[in-house]
N, C-alpha and C positions, 0 to 999 in steps of 0.2 A: 149631400155627398159632393166631393170635389169633382171637377171636370175630368172624366176618365180618358178623354181624348189627348190630354196633355202627355207628351212623351217624357221618357226618362231624362233626355237631354234638357228639356224645359225645366224639369224638376231639379236637375243639377244646378242650373242657373239660379233658381230660387234658393237652393241650399247655400250656394256660395255667397249670394247677397245676404242671407241670414248670418253667415259667418262674419261677413264684413261689418254687419250691424253689431255683432258681439265683440268687435275690435280685435279680430284675429290679425296676426301680423301678415304683411304682404307675402313673406316667404311661406308661411303656413297655407295661405290661400293658394299660392302657386303649387305647392306640393299636393294639396287636396284636389286641385283642378286636374293636374297631370295624372294622378293615380286613378281618380274616379272616372275620368274619360277613358282610360285604358280598360277599366273593369266593364264599363258599359259597352265598349266595342267588343270585348271578349264575349259577353252574352249575346250581343247582336250577331256576331259572326258564327257562333256555334249553335245558337238556339233561335235566332231571328226574333229576339226579344227587344222591343222598342218602347213598351209601356209597362208600368208597374203592375198592372193587373195580370200580366202574363208571367210574372216572376214567381217561381215556386221554390219550395224548400229544396227540391232536388237540384235546382240551379245554383243555389247558395252552396250546397255541399260539393257540387262539382267544381265550383270556383275554388273552394277551400282545398280540395284534393290537388288541383292543378298548382296552386300557390305553394303548398308544402312540398311538392315533388319537383318544383321548377329548379333548373340548374343554371348556373352562371356559364359564360363561355368557357370557363376553365373546368366545368363539370362539377363544381361544388354546389351544395345546397345553399339557399339563402340563409343568412344569419337569422337566428330565432328572433332577434330584436327587430329585424326588417319585416319578418312575417307578422309579428305582433302589431307593428305599426300599420301595416296594410289592413289587417283585420280591424284595428281600432278606427281607422279612417272610414272604411266601408260601413262599420257599425254606426258611426255618427250619421252617415247619409241615410241608412236604412231606418234609423230611429226617427230621423226627420220625416221620412215618408210615412212611417207608422203614425206619428203624432198628427200628420196632416190627413190621415185616413186612407192612404193609398195602398198600404200593405198590412198584413196581419202580424201580430206580435211573434207568432211562432217562427217567422222567418229570421228574426233576430236570435231566437234560441238555437237555430241551426249554425249560426256563425260563432264558433267557439275558438278559443285561443289554443293552438296546438302546443304540445310539450316539446321541449328542445330535443329530447332523446328520440323523437320520431324522425328527425332529420338525419339520416345516415349519409356518410360520404359516398359519392358516386365516382365513376371513372377510375376504378381501381382494377388493374390487370391482375390476372393470375400469373403464377410463375411460368406456366406453360405458354401463356400468351406472350410474355416477355421474351421467352426463348424463341418463339416463332418470329417475333419482330426482329430480334438480334440476328437470326439466321438469314434474314433478307439482305443484310448489309454485305456488300461485296468488298471484302478486306484486301482484295488484290490491287486496289488503286489507292493512292495517297489519301484522297478525300474519303474514300470508303473506310480506310483504316482509322482516320481521324474521327469519323462518325461513330464507329464502333467504340472507340475509346470514350467518346462523349457520353454515349448512351449507357455504357457500363458504369461510368462514374456517377451519372445521375441515379441509376438504379441502386448502386451499392451504398451511396452516401446520403441520398435524399436532399441534397443541397438545392437551393433555389436557382432559377435560371440566371438571375443577376449575379449570384455568387459564383456560378460556374464561368460565366462570361468575364468576370473580373479577375479570375485566377491568372497569376503569372507563373512562369517556369519555376522561379525560386520558391513558390508556395507549396510545391509538391516535394515531399520527402520520400523518395523511393525506398531508401534503406529502412525507414521506420513505418512505411505504408500509411502515411498520413498526408493530409492537405490542410493548409491554413486558409480559411475563408473569411471574408469580410461580410458580415450579415447586416440586417436592418439596424439602423442607428449607428452604423459603422462599428458595430461590436465584432471583435475578432474571436474566432473559435477554431479549434483543431478537430477535424473529423477523420475517422479511419477509412482506409481504402481496402476493399475486399481483394482477395487473391486474383480473381479473374480480371477485374478492372485494373489492378496494378500491373498485370502482365501486358495488357493492351497499352496502358499509359507509358510504361517503360519503353516498349518498342516504338511507340509513336514519338517519344522524345528523342530517342537515339537514331532511328532510321527513317522517320517520315517527316517530322516537323522541320528539320534542317533544309529539306528540299522545297518546303512550302514558303519559307521566308524569302522575299524578293528584294525590295528596296532597302530594307533595314534588317539585316540578319541579327542585330542586337535587340530587336523588339522583344520586350519581356513577356508579351501575351502568350499564354499557354496554348490556346486554340486559335488557329489561324484560318482565315477564309481563303478561298481559291485566288483571291487578289493579293494575298500576302499580308493582309491586315487583320487586326483583332476581329474575331467572329462577332457579329451583331445578333440581337435578339431575333430579328427577321430571319437571318440565316439559320439560327438554331431552331426556330419554330418550323421553318421550311423543311429542314432535314428530318425532323420528327414526323411530320405529316407525309413526307415522301416514302417513309418506310411503313408507317402505320395504316394509312388510308387504304392501300390496296388489299390489306388483310381482311377488311370488312368485319372487324371485331364488334362484339355486342356492347362495347363501351367506347365513348368518345375519348380519343387519346390526344393529349397535349403535352407540352414540356412538363407542366406541373403534375401530370399523371404519374410520372416516375417518383416524385416526392411522396405522393399519397400511397403509391404501391409499396415503396420501401417501408413507410411507416406501418402499413397494414401487415406486411410480412414479419416485421420485427415484433409487433405486439402479438400476432398470432403465434409466433415462435416462443412467446413467454418472456420477452425482454422487459426489463424494469422500466416503467413509464417515465421515471425520472431520468434514466439514461437516454431514453428516446427524446425526451424534451431537450436535453443538452445537445444531442446530436443534431436536432433540427433547428436549434437556436430559438426556441420559443421562450417567451417570458414567463408563461405559467402553464399549468397542466390543463387548463380549460380547452385549449386547442386540440387536445387529444381525446376529449370526451366522446366525439362521434366514433372514434376508432375503438375505444373500449366497449362501446355499445355494440359495434360490429363483432367484436370478439365474443360477447355474450351470445349473439345469434349463432356463432360458430359452435359454442359450447352446447347450446340447445340442440343443434343438429347432431352433434356427437353423442349427446345423452340419449336422444331418441333412437339413434342407430345402434348404440352399444349396450345400453343398460338392459339387463335381462327382463326387467319388469315392462320395458317398452317394446321388447321384441316378442312378447307372447301375450296371449289374451289373459286378462285379469280373472282370477278365480272368483 
């Protein structure tokens, strides 16, 4: 039997040396090192596991649940490819431990590749939560009115932060209730502006923005900072957190949350996914798969609540 006193850190060093002998690229070795050290620290911090003999199936399953529900700083789930890569790297290490006699084969059986549809979008606000956030904005001040116009535009159009910050006055067509945005790859598209957002935008353009421009009244930027310059991402992120954080909502709210919330509301409302794809500026429908899955969950809840067979005991 191998020396049971050897720690997982020691065994990781042996595994990495083994990978080098197999002529793995330096980049691959670096990726393996970074990820596996992170996983070992995770088990150590949560379960005080430092040696392979203490590693059980329940610990593997706990790590898998943590990984598939982990969210990025923007509140999004990790891409399924990223999750599968992490699983594959950990499987390689566990397989090495199994072949060396440190762990049982059933631990590998617990490490399965999750399906993509298990990863649903997070950080989506309900309409009631959006209204609550909007009502916190004091529209009695120039900056407050500007903030409300920004938030309403984000919610109604689902445009990206960079697209909103890049808007110029000439990009907004009040008469036709549209805005021309420059998306990823410098691809231009036209998005509709809802009635509420349009009302705030029109008043902002006519009665608020002219008083916010200082050094250069001809500056084309649509949204101006308190310094009279084009609003930056730092400023946009700050204003979102200023209104959202005090609410203590059960979802993390960022600028991108408004894009996901807009998407969810449209699909829940029965919007054609092709139209939603064009609105958001996506290259393909793949980006909308998590939202269609979310809609299926909504349908299941409705079915359980409304179908007569679900509301009464079966005969």
